[in-house]
C-alpha positions as CSV (number, residue, x, y, z in Angstrom):
1,X,111.1,83.0,133.0
2,X,111.9,84.8,129.8
3,X,114.4,87.0,131.7
4,X,116.0,83.9,133.2
5,X,116.6,82.4,129.7
6,X,118.1,85.7,128.5
7,X,120.4,85.6,131.5
8,X,121.5,82.0,130.7
9,X,122.0,83.0,127.0
10,X,124.2,86.0,128.1
11,X,126.3,83.7,130.3
12,X,126.7,81.2,127.4
13,X,127.9,84.0,125.1
14,X,130.4,85.2,127.6
15,X,131.7,81.7,128.2
16,X,131.9,81.0,124.4
17,X,133.9,84.2,123.9
18,X,136.3,83.3,126.7
19,X,136.9,79.9,125.2
20,X,138.0,81.6,121.9
21,X,140.9,83.3,123.5
22,X,144.0,81.4,122.7
23,X,146.5,83.4,124.8
24,X,147.4,83.9,128.4
25,X,147.6,87.4,130.0
26,X,150.1,88.4,132.6
27,X,150.7,91.8,134.2
28,X,154.5,92.4,134.7
29,X,156.6,95.1,136.4
30,X,159.8,95.3,134.5
31,X,161.3,97.8,136.9
32,X,160.3,100.8,139.1
33,X,159.1,102.8,136.0
34,X,157.7,100.2,133.6
35,X,154.5,98.2,134.2
36,X,152.9,96.3,131.3
37,X,150.9,93.3,130.1
38,X,152.4,90.2,128.4
39,X,150.1,88.1,126.2
40,X,151.5,84.7,125.5
41,X,150.0,82.3,122.9
42,X,148.9,79.0,124.3
43,X,150.8,75.9,123.3
44,X,153.4,77.7,121.2
45,X,157.1,77.2,122.0
46,X,159.4,80.2,121.5
47,X,157.0,82.4,119.8
48,X,157.8,85.7,118.2
49,X,157.5,88.6,120.7
50,X,156.3,92.0,119.6
51,X,157.1,94.8,122.1
52,X,154.7,97.7,121.5
53,X,155.8,101.2,122.3
54,X,153.0,103.8,122.6
55,X,152.5,107.2,121.2
56,X,153.2,110.6,122.9
57,X,151.5,112.0,126.0
58,X,150.4,110.1,129.1
59,X,149.4,107.1,127.1
60,X,148.8,103.8,128.9
61,X,149.4,100.3,127.8
62,X,146.0,100.1,126.1
63,X,146.6,103.3,124.0
64,X,144.4,105.5,126.2
65,X,144.7,108.8,127.9
66,X,142.5,110.6,130.5
67,X,140.1,112.0,127.9
68,X,140.8,109.6,125.0
69,X,139.8,106.0,125.2
70,X,140.0,103.9,122.1
71,X,141.9,100.8,123.3
72,X,143.8,100.8,120.0
73,X,147.0,99.3,121.5
74,X,145.1,96.7,123.5
75,X,143.3,95.6,120.4
76,X,146.5,95.5,118.4
77,X,148.2,93.3,121.1
78,X,145.2,91.0,121.4
79,X,144.8,90.7,117.6
80,X,148.5,89.8,117.2
81,X,148.4,87.3,120.1
82,X,145.4,85.6,118.5
83,X,147.7,85.0,115.6
84,X,150.3,83.3,117.8
85,X,152.5,86.4,118.3
86,X,153.4,87.1,121.9
87,X,153.0,90.8,122.8
88,X,154.1,93.1,125.5
89,X,152.6,96.6,125.9
90,X,153.4,99.0,128.7
91,X,152.4,102.3,130.3
92,X,154.5,105.4,129.6
93,X,156.3,106.1,132.8
94,X,154.4,109.3,133.3
95,X,151.2,107.3,133.6
96,X,152.5,105.7,136.8
97,X,153.7,109.1,138.1
98,X,150.2,110.6,137.5
99,X,148.5,107.7,139.3
100,X,150.8,108.1,142.3
101,X,150.6,111.9,142.2
102,X,154.3,112.5,141.8
103,X,154.8,113.7,138.3
104,X,158.4,114.7,137.6
105,X,159.1,117.9,135.8
106,X,162.6,116.5,134.8
107,X,161.3,113.8,132.5
108,X,163.3,113.5,129.3
109,X,162.7,111.9,125.9
110,X,165.8,109.8,126.8
111,X,163.8,108.3,129.7
112,X,161.5,106.7,127.1
113,X,164.5,105.2,125.4
114,X,165.8,103.9,128.7
115,X,162.5,102.3,129.5
116,X,162.3,100.7,126.0
117,X,165.8,99.3,126.5
118,X,164.9,97.9,129.9
119,X,161.9,96.1,128.4
120,X,164.0,94.6,125.5
121,X,166.8,93.6,127.9
122,X,164.3,91.9,130.2
123,X,162.7,89.8,127.5
124,X,166.0,88.9,125.8
125,X,167.3,87.6,129.1
126,X,164.3,85.2,129.2
127,X,165.5,83.3,126.1
128,X,161.9,82.3,125.4
129,X,161.3,84.0,122.1
130,X,162.4,83.1,118.5
131,X,162.5,86.8,117.5
132,X,162.0,90.1,119.2
133,X,160.2,92.7,117.1
134,X,159.7,96.3,118.1
135,X,156.5,98.1,117.1
136,X,156.6,101.8,117.7
137,X,153.4,103.8,117.3
138,X,153.6,107.5,116.7
139,X,156.3,108.9,119.0
140,X,157.0,105.3,120.0
141,X,158.4,104.8,116.5
142,X,161.2,107.2,117.2
143,X,161.8,105.6,120.6
144,X,161.8,102.2,119.0
145,X,164.3,103.1,116.3
146,X,166.9,104.0,119.0
147,X,166.1,101.1,121.2
148,X,166.1,98.5,118.4
149,X,169.7,99.1,117.5
150,X,171.8,96.0,118.2
151,X,168.9,94.5,120.2
152,X,165.9,93.8,118.1
153,X,165.5,91.3,115.2
154,X,163.0,93.5,113.3
155,X,161.5,96.9,113.6
156,X,158.0,98.3,112.7
157,X,157.4,102.0,112.4
158,X,153.6,102.4,112.8
159,X,152.3,105.9,112.0
160,X,155.8,107.3,112.7
161,X,157.1,110.7,111.7
162,X,160.0,111.1,109.2
163,X,161.1,114.4,110.6
164,X,162.4,115.6,114.0
165,X,159.7,117.0,116.3
166,X,160.7,120.7,115.7
167,X,160.1,120.3,112.0
168,X,156.9,118.4,112.6
169,X,155.6,121.2,114.8
170,X,156.7,123.9,112.3
171,X,154.8,122.0,109.5
172,X,151.7,121.9,111.7
173,X,152.0,125.6,112.6
174,X,152.3,126.4,108.9
175,X,149.0,124.8,108.2
176,X,147.1,126.2,111.2
177,X,148.5,129.7,111.7
178,X,151.3,130.8,109.2
179,X,151.7,134.0,111.2
180,X,153.3,132.1,114.0
181,X,155.9,130.3,111.8
182,X,158.7,132.8,112.1
183,X,158.4,133.0,115.9
184,X,158.2,129.2,116.2
185,X,161.4,128.8,114.1
186,X,163.2,131.5,116.2
187,X,162.2,129.7,119.4
188,X,163.4,126.3,118.3
189,X,166.7,127.9,117.1
190,X,167.3,129.4,120.5
191,X,166.4,126.1,122.2
192,X,168.9,124.2,120.0
193,X,171.5,126.8,121.1
194,X,170.9,125.8,124.7
195,X,169.1,129.0,125.6
196,X,166.0,129.3,127.6
197,X,163.2,130.7,125.4
198,X,161.4,133.5,127.2
199,X,159.5,135.3,124.6
200,X,157.3,133.0,122.6
201,X,153.7,133.2,121.4
202,X,151.1,132.2,124.0
203,X,149.7,129.7,121.5
204,X,153.0,127.8,121.8
205,X,152.8,127.5,125.6
206,X,151.8,123.9,125.3
207,X,155.2,123.0,123.9
208,X,157.5,125.9,125.0
209,X,156.5,126.7,128.5
210,X,159.6,126.7,130.8
211,X,158.9,123.3,132.3
212,X,158.7,121.7,128.9
213,X,161.7,123.2,127.1
214,X,164.2,120.7,128.4
215,X,162.0,117.8,127.3
216,X,161.4,119.3,123.8
217,X,165.2,119.8,123.4
218,X,165.9,116.2,124.3
219,X,163.2,115.1,121.8
220,X,164.5,117.4,119.0
221,X,167.9,115.8,119.3
222,X,166.6,112.7,117.4
223,X,166.2,112.7,113.6
224,X,164.2,109.6,112.5
225,X,165.7,109.7,108.9
226,X,169.2,109.4,110.3
227,X,168.2,106.7,112.9
228,X,166.4,104.5,110.4
229,X,169.2,104.8,107.9
230,X,171.6,103.2,110.4
231,X,169.2,100.4,111.5
232,X,170.6,97.2,110.1
233,X,167.6,94.9,110.5
234,X,164.4,94.3,108.4
235,X,162.0,97.3,108.8
236,X,158.4,97.6,108.0
237,X,156.9,101.1,107.7
238,X,153.1,101.3,107.9
239,X,151.0,104.4,107.4
240,X,147.2,105.0,107.0
241,X,145.9,107.2,104.3
242,X,143.5,108.9,106.8
243,X,146.0,109.7,109.5
244,X,145.2,113.2,110.7
245,X,148.5,113.5,112.6
246,X,151.1,111.9,110.5
247,X,150.7,112.3,106.7
248,X,151.9,109.5,104.4
249,X,154.6,111.8,103.2
250,X,156.4,111.1,106.6
251,X,156.3,107.4,105.9
252,X,157.8,108.0,102.5
253,X,160.6,110.0,104.0
254,X,161.5,107.1,106.3
255,X,161.3,104.6,103.3
256,X,163.6,106.8,101.3
257,X,166.2,106.9,104.1
258,X,166.4,103.2,104.6
259,X,167.6,100.4,102.3
260,X,166.2,97.8,104.7
261,X,162.7,99.1,104.8
262,X,159.4,98.2,103.0
263,X,156.5,100.6,103.0
264,X,152.8,99.6,103.3
265,X,150.0,102.1,103.0
266,X,146.6,101.1,104.4
267,X,143.7,102.7,102.7
268,X,141.4,104.7,105.1
269,X,143.3,103.7,108.3
270,X,143.7,106.6,110.7
271,X,146.2,107.3,113.4
272,X,144.5,105.1,116.0
273,X,144.4,102.3,113.6
274,X,140.7,102.4,112.8
275,X,139.2,102.3,109.3
276,X,137.4,105.6,108.6
277,X,134.9,105.7,105.7
278,X,133.8,109.3,106.3
279,X,135.5,112.6,106.7
280,X,137.4,114.5,109.4
281,X,134.6,114.7,111.9
282,X,134.2,110.9,112.0
283,X,138.0,110.6,112.1
284,X,138.4,112.9,115.1
285,X,135.5,111.3,117.0
286,X,136.9,107.9,116.5
287,X,139.8,108.7,118.9
288,X,137.3,108.2,121.7
289,X,135.3,105.4,120.3
290,X,136.6,102.1,121.8
291,X,133.9,100.1,120.2
292,X,135.6,100.3,116.8
293,X,137.8,97.4,115.6
294,X,141.3,98.1,114.3
295,X,142.2,97.5,110.7
296,X,142.3,93.8,109.8
297,X,144.6,94.5,106.9
298,X,147.1,96.0,109.5
299,X,147.2,92.8,111.4
300,X,147.7,90.7,108.3
301,X,150.6,92.9,107.2
302,X,152.2,92.8,110.7
303,X,151.9,89.1,111.1
304,X,153.3,88.3,107.7
305,X,156.3,90.6,108.3
306,X,157.0,89.2,111.7
307,X,156.7,85.5,110.7
308,X,158.8,85.9,107.6
C-alpha cells in the first residue's frame, strides 16, 4: 500500500510539472539539412523569436555531442520560452549526416551560414513574430554575425570569440605548448596562401589533417571584429567569468569593435552556461552534467534585451 501511494505521488508530481509548462513544442524540418525544435509560448500573439545557433563540433539542438551531454541549449530555449520568448534551436547539419552514416568530407564553414540563413528566411516568411533575434553560442556567434546582417532585428553573442579561428588556436597553443607556436603559425600562413599543408606537428592533426584543411580555411576567412563592426542592429555580448574556452578578453574585443553593442559579464558562468563555484575540475566535469541548471542571471539579461 505504501508503494501504491508513492506511485500516485510520483504521478501527481509529473502532472503538476507538465501543467507548469506554458509553451508548445514542435519539431520542424526547415530543409534537407536542418531539423530543429520550435517552442511557442501559449496565448501570446506575435512573440519575439530567438533562433539559437549552436557551438562547434557535431552539436545537436540540445547542446550535446556524443560524449558530452549537458542539455545547455535545451535549457536555454525552455527557460526563454517560459518567459514568453519563442525559440528555435536546431542540429548542426553534421549531426544528421552522422545519424544517417553519410558524413561529407566537403563540409564548409559557409554551410553553417547557409543553414542559419535558411532558418531565418523560413521564420521571416511566417510573419508570426514581432522580432527575430539571433543567439549565437561559441562558434555559433560567428555564424550568427554573418547571418544576422540585413535579416535579424537583434543579435546576441553568447561566449563568442573576438578573433578569427587561426588566432584563437595560436593563443591556445601558446598556453599549452609554446614550442609548437612557430609551426602552427607557419601552417596557417601556408593555408591562407591556398597551399596544402603537408608537414605539420602531429599534435595539430585534429585541425590540420588533409580532410580538415579546407574547412579550417573557410572558417579562418571570417573575422568577428570586422563582422560585428558592420552589424547595424542592437547587439548584446555576454561572457562568463569562468569560461574555460573563451576568455572575457574576447568579449571585450567584440565590444570595442562595435558601437551598437553592450557587454554583460556573468560572474562564475562557464562556457556551457552553468554557474561554477569551484575550480577547473568542477568546471570541466560540468560539461557532462545535465542535472545542472543554467544561469538565471543569463536568462534575465537575455529576456530584458530581447523585450526592450
